[in-house]
C-alpha positions in Angstrom: -15.2 32.1 11.1 -15.9 29.5 13.7 -18.9 28.2 15.7 -18.6 27.0 19.3 -20.0 23.7 20.2 -20.0 22.0 23.7 -18.8 18.6 24.6 -19.6 16.8 27.9 -16.8 14.8 29.4 -17.2 11.1 30.4 -16.5 12.0 34.0 -19.5 14.3 34.3 -17.4 17.5 34.4 -18.7 20.8 33.0 -18.9 20.9 29.2 -15.9 22.2 27.4 -16.1 24.5 24.4 -14.9 23.0 21.1 -14.2 25.4 18.2 -15.1 24.0 14.9 -14.6 26.1 11.6 -17.6 26.6 9.4 -15.9 28.0 6.3 -14.6 25.7 3.6 -11.0 26.8 4.0 -11.2 26.4 7.7 -12.6 22.9 7.5 -9.9 22.0 5.0 -7.2 23.2 7.4 -8.8 21.3 10.2 -9.0 18.1 8.2 -5.3 18.4 7.2 -4.4 18.9 10.9 -6.6 15.9 11.9 -5.0 13.7 9.3 -1.5 14.7 10.5 -2.5 14.0 14.1 -4.0 10.6 13.4 -1.0 9.7 11.2 1.5 10.5 14.0 -0.6 8.6 16.4 -0.5 5.4 14.4 3.2 5.8 13.6 4.0 6.2 17.3 1.8 3.2 18.0 3.8 1.1 15.5 7.0 2.1 17.3 5.7 0.4 20.5 5.1 -2.9 18.6 8.7 -4.1 17.8 7.4 -7.5 16.7 5.6 -6.0 13.8 8.6 -3.9 12.8 10.9 -6.8 13.0 8.5 -8.9 10.8 8.4 -6.2 8.2 12.2 -6.0 8.1 12.7 -9.8 7.8 10.1 -10.2 5.0 12.3 -8.7 2.3 15.2 -10.9 3.3 13.0 -14.0 3.2 11.6 -13.2 -0.2 15.0 -12.6 -1.8 16.5 -15.7 -0.3 13.5 -17.9 -1.1 12.8 -16.7 -4.6 16.2 -15.3 -5.6 18.5 -18.0 -4.4 16.4 -21.1 -3.7 13.8 -21.1 -6.5 15.9 -18.8 -8.7 18.5 -21.4 -9.3 16.0 -23.4 -11.3 14.5 -20.4 -13.2 16.1 -19.0 -16.3 14.9 -15.7 -17.9 16.1 -15.0 -21.4 18.2 -11.9 -21.8 18.8 -11.1 -18.1 19.9 -12.2 -14.7 17.0 -13.7 -12.7 17.8 -12.0 -9.4 18.1 -8.6 -11.1 14.8 -9.3 -12.8 13.2 -10.4 -9.6 14.1 -7.5 -7.3 12.0 -4.9 -9.2 9.1 -7.2 -9.0 9.5 -7.8 -5.3 9.3 -4.0 -4.7 5.8 -4.1 -6.0 5.0 -7.4 -4.2 5.8 -5.9 -0.8 3.3 -3.1 -1.4 0.5 -5.7 -1.9 1.3 -7.5 1.3 1.4 -4.1 3.1 -2.2 -3.6 2.1 -3.1 -7.0 3.5 -1.6 -6.1 6.9 -3.5 -2.9 6.8 -6.8 -4.7 6.3 -6.2 -6.7 9.5 -5.2 -3.5 11.4 -8.4 -1.7 10.3 -10.6 -4.7 11.2 -8.8 -4.8 14.6 -9.5 -1.2 15.2 -13.2 -1.7 14.4 -13.5 -4.7 16.7 -11.6 -3.3 19.7 -13.4 0.0 20.0 -10.6 2.2 18.8 -12.9 3.7 16.2 -15.5 4.3 19.0 -13.0 6.5 20.8 -12.4 8.5 17.6 -16.1 9.1 17.3 -16.2 11.1 20.5 -13.7 13.5 19.1 -14.6 16.5 16.9 -12.3 15.4 14.0 -12.9 15.1 10.3 -14.4 11.7 9.4 -11.9 10.9 6.6 -9.0 11.7 8.9 -9.0 8.3 10.6 -8.8 6.3 7.4 -6.4 8.7 5.7 -4.1 8.6 8.8 -4.2 4.9 8.8 -3.1 4.7 5.1 -0.4 7.3 5.4 1.1 5.8 8.5 1.2 2.4 6.7 3.4 4.0 4.0 5.6 5.6 6.6 6.0 2.5 8.7 6.8 0.5 5.6 9.8 2.7 4.7 12.3 0.8 6.8 11.2 -2.4 5.0 11.7 -0.7 1.7 15.2 0.4 2.7 16.0 -3.2 3.7 14.7 -4.4 0.4 17.0 -2.0 -1.4 20.0 -3.1 0.6 19.2 -6.8 0.0 18.8 -6.0 -3.7 22.2 -4.3 -3.9 23.8 -7.3 -2.2 22.0 -9.7 -4.7 23.3 -7.7 -7.7 20.4 -5.3 -8.4 21.4 -1.8 -9.6 19.5 1.2 -10.8 21.1 1.3 -14.2 19.7 4.6 -15.5 20.8 6.9 -12.7 19.4 8.5 -9.6 16.6 10.6 -11.2 14.8 7.7 -12.9 15.3 5.5 -9.8 13.7 8.1 -7.5 10.8 8.3 -10.0 10.5 4.5 -9.9 10.3 4.4 -6.1 7.8 7.4 -6.1 5.6 5.4 -8.5 5.8 2.3 -6.3 4.9 4.4 -3.2 1.9 5.9 -5.1 0.7 2.5 -6.2 1.2 1.2 -2.6 -0.9 4.1 -1.3 -3.6 3.2 -3.8 -3.5 -0.5 -2.8 -3.7 0.4 0.9 -7.2 1.7 0.3 -8.2 -1.8 -0.9 -6.9 -3.1 2.4 -9.0 -0.4 4.2 -12.1 -1.5 2.4 -11.5 -5.1 3.2 -11.0 -4.2 6.9 -14.2 -2.3 7.0 -16.2 -5.0 5.3 -14.7 -7.9 7.3 -16.5 -8.9 10.5 -13.3 -9.8 12.4 -9.5 -9.5 12.1 -9.3 -13.2 11.2 -11.8 -12.9 8.3 -9.9 -9.7 7.1 -6.7 -11.7 7.1 -8.2 -14.4 4.9 -10.0 -12.0 2.6 -6.9 -9.8 2.1 -4.5 -12.7 1.3 -6.7 -13.8 -1.7 -6.1 -10.6 -3.9 -2.6 -10.4 -2.6 -1.6 -13.8 -3.9 -3.7 -13.6 -7.1 -2.4 -10.1 -8.1 1.2 -11.0 -7.1 1.6 -14.4 -8.6 -0.5 -14.0 -11.8 1.8 -11.2 -13.0 5.3 -10.6 -14.2 6.8 -10.4 -10.7 8.4 -13.8 -10.6 8.4 -15.0 -14.2 8.1 -13.5 -17.7 4.6 -13.3 -19.0 5.6 -14.7 -22.5 5.8 -18.2 -21.2 2.3 -18.4 -19.8 -0.7 -20.1 -21.4 -2.6 -17.8 -23.7 -5.6 -17.3 -21.4 -3.5 -16.7 -18.4 -1.2 -14.4 -20.3 -4.1 -12.0 -21.1 -5.0 -11.8 -17.4 -1.4 -11.2 -16.4 -1.0 -8.5 -19.1 -3.9 -6.5 -17.7 -3.0 -7.1 -14.1 -2.2 -3.7 -12.5 0.7 -5.3 -10.7 2.3 -6.3 -14.0 2.1 -2.6 -15.2 3.7 -1.2 -12.0 6.4 -3.9 -12.2 7.1 -3.1 -15.8 7.2 0.6 -15.0 9.7 0.0 -12.2 11.9 -2.1 -14.4 11.8 0.5 -17.1 12.7 3.3 -14.7 15.4 1.3 -13.0 16.9 0.3 -16.3 16.3 -3.5 -15.7 16.1 -5.6 -18.8 12.6 -6.9 -19.5 13.7 -10.5 -19.7 12.0 -12.5 -22.4 11.0 -9.3 -24.3 8.3 -6.8 -23.5 4.7 -7.8 -24.1 2.9 -6.2 -26.9 -0.2 -5.4 -24.8 -1.0 -1.7 -24.3 -0.6 -1.7 -20.5 2.9 -3.1 -20.6 3.9 -1.0 -23.6 3.0 2.2 -21.7 3.5 1.0 -18.1 4.3 4.4 -16.4 1.2 6.1 -17.8 -1.0 3.1 -17.0 0.4 2.8 -13.4 -0.3 6.5 -12.8 -3.8 6.3 -14.3 -4.7 3.1 -12.4 -3.4 4.5 -9.1 -5.4 7.7 -9.5 -8.5 5.8 -10.6 -8.3 3.4 -7.6 -8.0 6.4 -5.2 -10.8 8.3 -6.9 -13.2 5.3 -6.5 -12.1 3.7 -3.2 -11.6 6.8 -1.0 -15.3 7.9 -1.2 -16.5 4.3 -0.9 -14.4 3.7 2.2 -15.4 7.0 3.8 -19.0 6.3 3.1 -18.8 2.8 4.5 -17.0 4.1 7.6 -19.6 6.8 8.2 -22.5 4.3 7.7 -20.9 1.9 10.2 -20.7 4.7 12.7 -24.4 5.4 12.4 
């Protein structure tokens, strides 16, 4: 069942009928279609910005060369090869920086009037934000492929076979999707793209460096070790290393999050999504009003 609404065009032409479903199933189908349309729109827009794509492809190479070969020559991890240990952590690190770029993109849309144009369309309100986050995951896939290729060149291998490796990457993508909503919230709160850039880099660096991405937690001071053990990034990195069959250099921490990293990563990702999606949609709706 649908109800017919009217919309007046900006050029003053006669109003056009717009069919909008009133049943719950109809609204759900429309919302899914809107999300797909917005996602495709942002993916196609990214294709027309080769500088952003080139930057996302170069970033994995820079990280591996910088930390794996330059700094890695001075870092020793007990019971494992440092570059092999590092690659699994860099997979998670790239998802965090992806959320930072998304924060700037959302703030730019808010400041340049892109959202105003979406307001004139009879689309589901969550579709714009959901399309943004999903397109961010899709656009980031080439960078992930480059990271895998660089890791293979550097000596990283998925030691436990294809099945666990696919599970590891699926877990990383889920965590990256959850983190992208943090970027959306920062983009909605920030008053300009410049402030969104500064605000988003703070959690990106804190979560990324106060963790087991670059060095084992065991060698950290006691107070910092506790923070790193309960850092969600440490859990997803430990889960990725477990599924990839990478040795947990220096021994696994006895903390509960790092003893059960796969369960903790799944739980934290679902919790972040359950909290942030309604918060972001509500913030977006209030800003519209």
